[in-house]
C-alpha positions in Angstrom: 18.3 -2.7 20.0 14.8 -2.6 19.2 12.1 -2.4 21.9 8.9 -4.2 21.9 5.7 -3.1 24.1 4.9 -4.9 27.1 1.4 -5.9 27.9 -0.2 -5.1 31.0 -2.1 -7.2 33.5 -5.9 -6.8 33.8 -8.6 -9.0 35.7 -9.7 -10.5 32.3 -5.9 -11.1 31.2 -3.0 -9.9 29.4 -3.7 -6.2 27.5 -2.3 -3.8 25.5 -3.7 -0.3 25.6 -7.1 -1.6 26.5 -7.3 -4.6 24.0 -7.2 -8.1 25.7 -4.5 -10.2 23.9 -5.4 -12.7 21.2 -2.9 -14.9 21.4 -2.0 -14.6 25.7 1.0 -16.7 25.0 3.1 -14.4 22.5 4.2 -10.8 22.6 2.2 -7.8 21.4 4.0 -7.6 18.1 2.6 -11.3 17.4 -0.9 -10.8 17.9 -1.7 -10.1 14.3 -3.5 -7.5 12.0 -7.1 -8.4 13.6 -5.8 -7.2 16.8 -4.7 -3.8 15.2 -7.9 -3.6 13.4 -9.7 -3.6 16.5 -8.1 -0.1 17.8 -8.4 1.7 14.3 -12.4 0.9 14.5 -12.2 2.0 18.0 -10.5 5.4 16.9 -12.6 6.0 14.1 -15.7 5.8 16.3 -14.2 8.6 18.1 -13.5 10.9 15.0 -17.3 10.2 13.9 -18.5 11.6 17.2 -16.0 14.5 17.0 -17.7 15.1 13.5 -14.4 14.4 11.7 -14.2 12.3 8.5 -11.6 9.5 8.9 -10.3 10.1 5.2 -10.3 13.9 5.6 -8.4 13.6 9.0 -5.6 11.7 7.6 -5.0 13.4 4.5 -4.7 16.8 6.5 -2.7 15.2 8.7 -0.1 13.6 6.1 -0.1 15.8 3.2 3.4 17.2 2.7 3.9 20.9 4.5 4.1 23.5 1.3 3.2 21.1 -1.3 2.7 22.6 -5.0 -0.8 22.5 -6.1 0.2 21.8 -9.7 -1.2 18.6 -11.2 0.0 15.8 -13.2 -1.5 12.5 -14.6 -5.1 12.0 -14.6 -6.6 9.4 -12.9 -9.6 7.9 -14.7 -13.3 8.4 -14.2 -14.6 6.1 -16.6 -17.1 3.3 -16.0 -14.4 0.5 -15.7 -13.5 -1.7 -12.9 -10.1 -1.2 -11.5 -8.1 -3.9 -13.7 -7.2 -7.5 -11.8 -3.4 -7.8 -11.6 -0.6 -9.9 -10.4 0.8 -9.5 -7.1 3.8 -10.1 -8.2 6.6 -12.0 -6.7 7.1 -9.7 -3.6 3.8 -9.7 -2.0 4.7 -10.4 1.7 1.0 -12.2 2.3 1.9 -15.3 3.0 1.1 -16.5 -0.6 4.7 -17.4 -1.3 6.0 -17.5 2.3 7.0 -14.4 4.0 3.5 -12.8 5.8 3.6 -9.5 7.3 0.1 -9.4 7.8 0.6 -11.9 10.7 2.2 -9.1 12.5 0.8 -6.8 15.1 1.6 -3.3 14.0 0.7 -3.7 10.1 -2.3 -1.6 10.3 -1.1 1.7 10.2 -1.1 5.0 8.0 2.5 5.8 8.1 4.8 2.8 6.0 8.4 4.6 6.0 9.5 2.5 8.8 9.8 -1.0 9.5 7.1 -2.4 12.1 9.5 -3.5 15.1 11.8 -0.6 15.0 14.1 -1.4 12.1 15.3 0.8 9.0 13.1 3.8 7.6 12.9 4.0 3.8 14.3 7.2 2.6 13.3 9.2 -0.5 11.0 11.8 -1.8 8.0 12.5 0.3 4.7 10.9 -0.9 1.1 10.5 0.5 -1.3 8.3 -1.6 -4.7 7.8 -0.9 -7.1 5.3 -2.5 -10.9 5.9 -2.9 -12.9 2.8 -3.1 -16.4 2.9 -4.8 -19.0 -0.1 -5.0 -20.1 -0.8 -8.4 -23.2 -3.0 -7.3 -24.0 0.1 -5.1 -24.3 2.8 -7.4 -20.7 3.6 -6.7 -21.2 4.2 -3.1 -18.0 4.7 -1.0 -16.9 1.3 -0.3 -17.1 1.1 3.6 -14.9 -1.8 6.0 -12.8 -3.0 3.3 -9.0 -4.0 4.6 -6.8 -2.6 2.0 -3.3 -4.2 2.0 -0.6 -2.1 0.1 3.4 -2.5 -0.7 6.1 -1.1 -2.7 9.8 -1.2 -3.2 12.1 1.7 -1.8 14.2 4.1 -3.4 16.7 1.8 -4.9 13.9 -0.9 -6.0 14.4 -3.1 -3.0 11.5 -4.8 -1.8 11.3 -5.5 2.5 11.4 -8.8 3.3 12.8 -10.7 0.0 15.6 -8.3 -1.5 19.5 -9.0 -0.2 19.8 -7.2 2.9 16.0 -6.4 3.4 15.2 -9.8 4.2 14.5 -8.6 8.0 12.9 -5.3 7.3 9.2 -4.9 7.0 9.1 -1.0 5.6 6.7 0.2 2.9 4.2 -2.0 3.9 0.7 -1.5 5.4 -2.9 -2.3 6.1 -5.7 0.5 6.7 -9.6 0.0 6.4 -12.3 2.0 4.5 -14.5 4.1 6.5 -17.7 5.8 5.6 -16.0 8.2 3.0 -14.5 4.9 1.2 -10.8 6.0 1.2 -7.6 5.0 2.8 -4.3 7.1 3.0 -0.8 6.1 3.5 2.3 8.2 4.2 5.2 6.7 2.0 8.0 7.6 0.1 7.9 7.8 -3.8 9.3 4.4 -5.2 12.0 3.8 -7.3 12.2 2.0 -10.8 13.6 -1.2 -11.3 14.6 -2.8 -14.4 11.7 -3.9 -16.6 8.7 -2.4 -14.7 6.7 1.0 -14.9 7.0 2.5 -11.2 4.2 1.0 -9.2 2.5 0.6 -6.1 0.8 -3.0 -5.3 -2.7 -3.6 -3.4 -4.6 -5.8 -2.4 -8.6 -5.4 -1.1 -10.2 -7.7 1.1 -14.1 -7.9 1.9 -13.5 -7.4 5.8 -10.8 -7.3 8.5 -11.4 -11.0 9.5 -10.2 -12.3 5.9 -6.8 -10.9 5.9 -5.2 -13.5 7.1 -6.0 -15.5 4.0 -4.6 -13.7 0.8 -6.8 -16.2 -1.3 -9.8 -14.1 0.1 -9.2 -11.0 -1.7 -11.7 -9.4 -3.8 -9.3 -7.1 -5.9 -5.7 -6.9 -6.5 -4.1 -4.5 -8.5 -1.5 -2.0 -9.1 -1.2 2.3 -9.0 0.8 3.5 -11.8 3.0 7.1 -11.8 2.9 9.8 -14.3 6.2 10.2 -16.3 6.4 13.5 -15.6 6.7 13.4 -12.1 9.0 10.4 -12.2 11.6 12.0 -14.1 11.8 15.0 -11.8 12.0 12.7 -8.6 14.4 10.5 -10.1 17.0 13.2 -10.5 17.2 12.9 -6.8 20.8 11.1 -5.7 18.7 8.6 -3.7 17.0 7.5 -6.8 20.3 6.4 -8.3 19.5 3.8 -11.6 16.1 4.7 -11.7 16.2 7.3 -14.5 18.0 5.0 -16.6 15.6 2.2 -15.8 12.6 4.4 -16.5 14.2 4.9 -19.9 14.1 1.6 -20.7 10.3 0.9 -20.1 6.9 2.9 -20.8 3.5 2.6 -19.8 2.8 1.2 -23.3 5.4 -1.5 -23.0 5.3 -2.3 -19.3 3.6 -5.9 -19.0 1.2 -5.0 -16.3 -0.1 -1.7 -17.8 0.5 -2.1 -21.2 -2.9 -3.5 -22.2 -4.3 0.1 -21.9 -1.3 2.2 -20.9 -3.1 2.3 -17.2 -5.9 4.1 -18.1 -7.9 3.1 -14.9 -4.5 3.0 -12.9 -2.7 6.0 -13.2 -2.5 8.2 -10.1 -3.7 12.1 -10.2 -0.6 14.2 -8.5 0.0 17.1 -7.0 3.3 18.6 -5.2 6.9 18.7 -6.3 9.9 16.7 -5.6 11.0 19.3 -3.0 7.8 19.3 -0.9 6.8 15.8 -1.7 3.7 14.3 -3.8 0.3 13.7 -3.1 -1.7 10.8 -5.2 -5.2 9.8 -5.3 -6.6 6.9 -7.2 -10.5 6.0 -7.5 -10.7 2.3 -7.3 -14.1 0.8 -8.3 -14.5 -2.6 -7.5 -17.4 -4.8 -8.9 -17.9 -7.9 -6.3 -20.2 -9.7 -8.7 -17.0 -10.3 -11.1 -14.3 -13.0 -9.9 -11.4 -11.8 -8.3 -7.8 -13.2 -9.6 -6.5 -13.1 -5.9 -3.4 -12.1 -6.8 -1.9 -14.9 -8.9 0.8 -14.8 -10.8 -0.6 -14.1 -14.1 0.5 -11.3 -16.8 3.9 -11.8 -16.3 4.0 -11.2 -12.7 7.6 -12.3 -12.8 9.5 -14.5 -10.3 12.8 -13.6 -8.4 15.6 -13.9 -10.4 14.6 -12.2 -13.4 11.2 -12.9 -15.4 8.9 -10.7 -17.5 8.2 -8.2 -14.8 12.1 -7.2 -13.8 14.1 -8.2 -10.9 14.7 -5.3 -8.3 18.3 -4.4 -7.8 20.0 -6.1 -4.8 
């Protein structure tokens, strides 16, 4: 049975952890992302007072213990803006039905479990950091952006969409960039399903109030994983079928990364399958260019098949 938090009565109205509810007639879990963001901003302010960088604190807390310092892959440091890519058929952002961004609890760094206490995704540990830079401001760290990430589980299934996972919300979450321009998530290494190279989706919103409308995203892209790390991870029994699927695709033939082999989207990894991996990716954003808002272009694929492959049931 899933347990939901109860609000407290205050002179100003119902509240939870000191925050007045935006929707007084609805449960805490249905307050929405802006409600959660206010707590994140408050906690960030406290860390600043203590002299602790938010990105550094999150990364230190979430890096898998005993991870190897070996590095694989190489995130590009060239001058290109992060490529605009499709959000695909499983965004869960309200653009095609399911909308996890309306749920309280979506603002979180650990995305392995469903928001309301449902299932927890299992697999090789992964901590990944996106470092956002403002190209119009000499690549200064881009502060105050809301970043929504999502990806498939070890078997290639997407929460909210795949058969048997319609009521789950794992492997989805939102973080807001601090002064260092980074967001960090604790997750698992994604599986590989037919027709697509292993990847993580992300959408970038200009501020916290914009996240309720997916069309306001200023960037939509995907993070790619190096082949050598994928081959090691997919030897794990929890990733049955991924090794075979990986053998049938490459960065050069993938319909998303194939234009340039993922030159600006290939993460740098450290670690190993036993201890887990840490991934980093620089994300340079030029707000003077038009964003595609995650439109189904470039072979986004649709449920039931299509160019980008269908996650296994």
